[in-house]
N, C-alpha and C positions, 0 to 999 in steps of 0.2 A: 739780554733776553732771558726770560724765565726758563728754568731747567725742568719744568713740569713734563711728565710723560703723557703725551696725548695720543700717541700711536699705540695700538694694541699689538704688542710685539709678537705674540703667538699667532695672530691672524696674518700679520705681514710675513712672518717666516713661512707659514703654510702657503700663502699666496705665491711667494717667490719660488718655493719648492715645487708647487703644483704646476705653475705656468712656465718655469724655465728649467727646472731640475737642479737649480743651484741652491746653495746655502748662503746665509747672510751672517756676517759677523756682528757682534754686539756693538762694535764701534760704528759700523755702517748704519745700524738701527738708530743709534744716537744722532748721527748726521741727518738721517731722514726725519727724525722727530724734530730736530732743530729747524729744518727747512719748513716743515708744516707750521711750526710756531711763528716763524718769520713771515710766511705767507699770510697767516691770520692777522698778525700785527700790521703788516703793510695794507691789507685790505680794510682793516678797521680805520686806519688813518685816512684812506681815500674816502670811505663812507663819511667819516667825521668832517672831512674837508668840504663835502657836499651837504653838510648839516643833516645827515641821516644817522639813524641808530641801527639800521639794517644793512648788513653787508650783502651786496648783490654780486652776481657772477662777474659783472664788468669791473668790480673792485679788485678782483683777483688778477694780479699782473700777468699770469701765464695764459690767460684765456683771451 
């Protein structure tokens, strides 16, 4: 899996703080980022298997 940063850390940290009152560690942010990357890769594979270049909500395994 690519280790690119796709999650905006400052926005996620602010969201977590504002909605739960909790803080989030850098390690947890990395795990969340990797999950987002994996979701995108899996969805792209599903779209490609259906011979599409557009990822649809149905391609995202959690929906």
